[in-house]
N, C-alpha and C positions, 0 to 999 in steps of 0.2 A: 652603509650608504645605500639609499634606495636607487633603483635604476629602472628605466623603461626597457632595458635589454632582456626581454623574455619573449619566448615564442607565443604567437597568438593562434596557432593551429590553422594555418592558411588552407590546408588541404592539398598543397603542392609540396614538392620535395626535390631532391637532388636530380632525379631523372625527368622532371617536368621540362618541357620545351617552351620557347618563347610563344609559339602558337598555342600551346596548352593554356598558358596564363592569360592570353588575350581572347580566349573563346568567349563569345557573347559581349565583347567590348567593342563598341563602334567609335573609331577615332576620326570619322569623317569631319573635316573642317578644322582639325587640330594640326598645329605645326610643331615639329620637333627639330632640335638641333642636336646632332649626334657626332661628336668628334671621333675620329677613327672609324667612322661608319662605313668604311669600304674594305675592311680587313678583319679576319678572325671573327670574334663574337660581335664586333661592331657591325660587320656586314650582315650577320644574321639578325641583329637588332633592326637594322634598316629594312631588311626584307619583311620582317614580322610587322613592324609598325605600318609600312605602306600597305601591306596586305589587309590590315585592319582599317585602312582608310586615311591614315595620316599623310601629310606632306612632310618630307624629311629633307632638311638642309644638312649636307655633309661637307664640313670644312676639311680640306685635304692638303697635306704638305706635298703630296705627289699627285697633282690633279690628273695627269695622264693615266697613271696607274689606277686612280680612283674611277675615272671615266670608264675604263675597261671593266673594272670589277662590278660596277652597278649597271652596266649595260643590260637593258631588258627589264629593269625594275622601274615600273611606273611610279611617278610621284616623288622622284628624287631630284634635287638640284645640288650642284657642286659649286664650291668657291674655294679660294686658296687661303690656307692658314698654316703657319709654322708656329707651334706653341712655344718653341724655344726662342722666338724673336718677338719682343714686345711690340715693335712697329707693325709686324705682320698681324698680330692680334688686334691692334688698333684699327688697321685697315679693314679687316674682315668685319669687325663690329660696326665701324662707320658705314660700310656698304649695306649691312643688314638693316641698321636703324634707319637709313635713308629710304628703305623700301616701305617704311611705315607699318610694318607688320608686327603683331605680338607673338610671343613664344609661349607655348603650352607645356612643352617638355624639353628639358636639357639633359642629355646623357653624356657625361664626360668620360668617354670610353677609351680615348687614345692614350697611349703610354709607351714607355720604353722600360726594359728590364735588364738588370745585371750587365750593363754595358761597360766597356773599358772606361777608365777615367777620361771624361770629356768635359770641356768647358764651353758654355754658350753665353751669349750676351756679354755682360761685363765681367766674365770669369766665373759665372755660377756653375755649380755642379749640375750636370745635364739631367739627371733623373729627377732631382728636386725641382729644377727649373721647368722641365717639360711636363712632368706628371702633375705638379702642384701649381707653381707660380703662373704658368701659362693659362691653366684653367681658372685660377683665381682672377687673373686680369680679364679673361674672356667673360666670365659671369658678371663681374662688376661693370664692364663696359656695355654688356647687353642688358644691364639691369632695367632700364626704362621699358624694354619690350617684355622682359621676364615678369616684372611687377604688374604690367598691364594685363598680362595673360594669366596671372595667378598661377604661375608655372610650378611644376615639380622639378627640382634640380637633383640629379643623381650623379654621385661621385663614385667612380669605379675604383675601389681599393683592392685589397688582396689579403689573404692570410699571411702574406709577406710582411704585413705590419707588425707581426709578432717578433720580427728580427731586430727591430730598433724603434725606440721612441724618437722624439726630436732631439738632436744633438745641439742644444742651445749654445754651447761654447764653440762649435765649429760646424755650422750647418752646411757649408759648402766644401767640407773635406779638404782643408788646406794641406793636410798631411795624412799619411796612413790610410789612403783610400781603400775601402772594402766594398766591392760592387754589390754584394748582397745586403750588407747593412745600409748602404746608401739607398738601395731599392726599398728596404724596410722603412727607412725614415720617410721617403716620398709617399709610401702607401699609408703610413700613419698620418701624414699631412693631409691626405685625401679625406680621411675620416674626420679629423679635427675641423677641416674646412666645412664639411656638411653640418657638424655640430653647431658651429657659430653662425653659419649662414641661416640655418633654421631658426636660431634664436633671434636674429635680426629680421628675417623675412616673414615670420609667421603673421605678424600684424598686417602685412601686405597680401596675405593669402598665399605666400610662397613657402613651400615646405621642401626640406632637403634630406636626402638619405645617402648613406654610403654602403658599400657592399663588397663581399667576396664572391666572385662569379663561380668559383670552383677551379679545379685543375683541368686545364684544356691545352692540348698541344696545338699552337697556332703560330703565326709569324712573330708573336711576342718573344719567342725563344731565339730570334735571329742572331743574337749576340753570344749564344752558348755554343761551344764546340761540341761535336758529336760525342767526344770522349767524356765531357763533363756530364752530358745527359745519360750516357751509359753508366757512369760512376754513380749517379743519383738513382739508378734503377728505373729510369723512365722508358728507355728504349734499349734494344740490343745493338750490336755493332753494325747490323745491316739497316738500322733505322726503324725496325718494327717495334710497336708499342708492347711493352712487356706485361703490363697489368691494366688491361682495358677497363676493368671494374673500378680503378682508382681515378680514371679520367672521364670528363664529360665530353660529349660532342659539342661542336660550336653552337648547335641549336639549343642544347641544354645549358651551355655556358651563358647564352644570352638571356636566359629566362629570368634570372633574379633582377637584372637591371630593367628589363621590360616590366616585370611585376612591380618594381619600385616606382616606375614612372607612371603606371596606369591603374593599378589595382584600387578599387573602391575600399578594399579591406584596410588600406592605410590612410583613409580619410581621417583628418583630425590628428594624425600622428606626424612625427618628423624628428630629425636629429638623432636617428638611431642607425645602427649598423646591421645589415642583413646578410644572410647566407641561406642557400638552398630554398629560396622563395619563402622565407619567413624571417622574423626578427631573430637575431642571434642571441644566444645566452652569453653572459660574461665568460671569458676564457677560464678554464679550470686551472687550479694551482699546480697541477702536475706537469705543466709545460706542454701538454698536447696542443697542437695547432688547430684548435677549433674555437669558435666564439671570438669575442673582441677583448683586447687588452684594455685595462683601465686607462693607460696613458693615451689611448686614442680617442677616448670619449670624455676626457677631463675638461670641463667647461672653462677652467682658468687657463689651461694650456691652449685651448681652442681660441680664446680671446687674445692671448699673447701671440699666437701664430698669425692671427688675422692682422694685428697691428704690424708685425714684422713684414708680412707679405705686402701690406699696403705701402709701407715705407720703401720696400724694395722695388715694387712695380710702379709706384706713383699713382695708383688708382684705388679709390675706395668710394663705392656708391653711397655709403652711409656716413661719410665724413661730414662734420659740421652739422 
């Protein structure tokens, strides 16, 4: 099988920062929507984009926390959005569309990881619902503004997608919940979403990408006990990082999504998975967690997931 999943030699790498990849790029007059843009790598993404001249809309589940986090960053506006609640997604999208503005960049950076079994909406598993379905509904509802801007849509996945493909027979984990496999399924969904969105959106000038930002210790780990992070060898019992060389800083972690959203090196491309500021290679057969699994870029599974997501959320900008 041929694949577009091959490095292009971008000149950037694992240690590049968001500011590095934006050097020489002027985003004056551009508008970006960055979910999770007030925490972790999302906050660094917001800082870098505004520094390059963009206006950044940050939808936030915790507006007060967000307001404090982005204080002092010019060019940011906040609005309320809970990705786990479809009515909240509808409300945000309606308010934005009423402003009459177009969107140039969408970075779906918000997410939850390895949380205890949690149900949202009509009983949906929270990681799949928040990380995938909420973003699916958001992009589809914002589609008029996205299409008008010929936007790039960036779906932040993870090497966690190696843990699980889509569990078609039990997507919402009605039994035997495993927090890491559930996270893996949600991250696979993020990639499949980009694959099919790019297929549908290319004729409108909209291209989509998915990516692994790298290993970064951020508030994303909020659901993990210290003991579990110690057991995984991330930190010691006092909370100190054990292997700094294995982790990126938030500034480095934001680089790949900013590169995906803005780099002219990706002009004419789309529907691919990125890591370390380049297109990723297919995952090796030895099980090493690098590159992208075939199940995450399979166009048939991407189309199947799109239809299922449209049925679940009741929204599909391309229906009919």
